[in-house]
N, C-alpha and C positions, 0 to 999 in steps of 0.2 A: 392401187396400193393395198397390201394386206393389213388387216387390223391387228395390232400388236398390243393393245391395251391403252388405257388412259395415260395422259401425261403424268410423269412422276410427281408433279406438283399437286395433283388432285387425286391420284390413285390411292384408294384405301388399302393399305397393306396389313401385314400381320401386326404391326405396331398399333394400328388403329382399326380394330375389327368393328363391323357394324354394331351399333348400339341404339337403344331407344332414345327418344328426344330427351335432352337434358337442359343445358343453359338456353338453348334456342327454342324451347317449347312455346313460350308465349308469342314469340315472333312468327313461328310457323303456323300456329293456330290463327293468328291475325291474318296472315297471307291466305290461308285456306278459306277463311270466311269471305274475304274479298274476292278470291277467285271463284267461289261458289256463286256470288252475286253476278259476276260476269258470265259464268256458264249458264245460269238460269236465263239471263237476258238473251244469250245466244240460242238457247233452246226454244225461245219464242219465235225465232225466224229460221227454223230448219228449212232445207231446200224444198221439201214436199209442201209445206204450208205456204212458203213464199211463192212457189209455182202456182198454187191454188189461188192465191190473192192476185197474182199477175193475170191469171186467166179471167177471173171474175171482174177485175178492175179494167183491163184493157182488151180482153177477148183474145189473148195470145194463143197461138197454136202450140202444141207440144214441142214441135221442132224448133220454133223460135225461142221458146222458153229454155230449151236445152242449149241453144247457141248462146243465150245470155249467160247461163250458168258456166258454160265452158269459158267464155271470155273473162268472167269475174274470177273464176278459180285460177285461170292462167295468170292473171294479174296478181293474185294472192301468192302464187308460187314464186313469181319473179321478185316479189317484195321481200322474200326471205333473204335474198342475196344482199339487199340493202340494209338489213337489220344489223349486220356485223360492223360495217364501217360507221354507221350512225351510233351504235352503242359504244364503239371505241372513242368516238368524238364527243358524245354528249352524256354518256353514262347509261346504264341499263334502265333505271327507273324513268329517266327523262325520255328515252326512246320508247319505252312502253306507253307512257302517258300521252306524249305529244304526237304520236302517230295514231294511237287508238282513239283518242278523243275526237278528232275531226272525222274519223271513219264512222263513229257512232252518231255524230251530227248528220252526216250524209244519209245514214240509215233512217233516222227519224224523218228527215226531209223527203225521203222517197214516198212516204205515205201521202204527201201533199202534191206529188208530181202531177202536173196537168196532162201530160202525154207520156207515151211509152218511151219516146226519145229522151225526155228529161229523166224519167225513172232509170233508164239504161245508163245514162251518164252518171247519175248518183251512185248506182250500184257498182259501176266500174271504179269510180273514185274511192268508194268504200273498199273494194277489193284490193286496190293498190296499197291501202294503209292498214287494213284490219288485222292482218296476220303477222305484222312485224313484232307484236308482243309475245308471240308463241315461243320462239327460240330465246328471246331475252328474258322471258318469265322463268323458263326452266333454268337458265344460266344464273339468274338472280337468286333463286331459291338455293341452288347448290353453293353459291358463293357466300351467302350470309349465315350458313350454319357450319358447325364443326364437321370435319371429314367423316367421323364415325357416325354422325347423325344424318348423313345424306340419304341413305336408303329409307329411313323412317320419314324424313321430310318429304321425299318424293311421294310416298304412299299417302301421307296425311293431306297433302295438297291435291293429289290426283283423285282420290276416292270421292270426297265431297263434291268436286267439280262434276264428276260423272253423274252422281245422284241429282244434283241441281239441274243439270242439262236435261235429264230425263223428265223432270217435272214441267219444264217450260212448254212443251207441245200441248199438255193438257189445258193450260190456261189459254194458249194461243188458239186452239181449236174451238174452245168455248166462246172466245171473243168473236171469232169469225161467224159463229152461228147467230150472234146478236146484231152484228153490223158488218156491211161489206167494206167499211172504212178500215184502213190499215192500222188499227189500234195496236196490234202486237209489234209493229215496226216502231211506233212512237214510244211504247213502253220499254221495248228492248233498248232503243237508243238512249232513253233517259236513265235506265238502270245501269247500263254499261258506262255512260258518261259519269254517273255518280261514283261508280267503281274507280274510274280513272282519277277523278279529283280526290277521292279518299285515299287512294294509293299514294298519290303525290304528297298529300298532307301528312300521312303517317310514316312513310318510308323514304322520303326524299333525302333525309339525313342519315339513313342506314346505308352506308356505302360499303361495297365489297372491298377487301384489302387491296386487290389489284388496282381498283380505281383510285384509292387513296395514295398508293405508291406512285401511280402515273401522274397524279396531280402534284405530288411533291417534286417529281423530277422535272416538271415543266416550269416550276417557279424559278 
């Protein structure tokens, strides 16, 4: 199907040209700060450093490590399809938090895995859950700002995430030089879990208009 534009309900037309952040500024800045914490935690466990840890911890070959990453990324890709019905049923914030939180617990537990089989299972479970917040996060940001603020909101929330993610490997690499234990996995899991709980605490009551209308119709 050819792309013909966004839905008329969300398309920014001539009546609402893109504008700087206005009434939603504080909300967007709060989300940007939280997303940066999550991105920094993710930067601690980039694939290259995780592969290094798996090699040093379990002596895995490059081909085996590649197979593990293939399986986990495949699970992550499949999870995108589940995000939509879950968000429709439970709401965007609840979907983000209650899928992402257990994924981060699995990540932290991977550092304590006694064998490669257990580590592989934990990484698979993490892969099944860790990416459901990606489409829901973008949808949530666009839904809780005014139409003309959406381009600015996308930039303000994306740029700090990229910068924070770039800093994570610096700390992770330094920690690996100090100890072969998976401290970056533990710290990443803790930071990302703190992000989930803070997001739930601060934004669980900030509901997109579509969710509120759907709630009213079901009463």
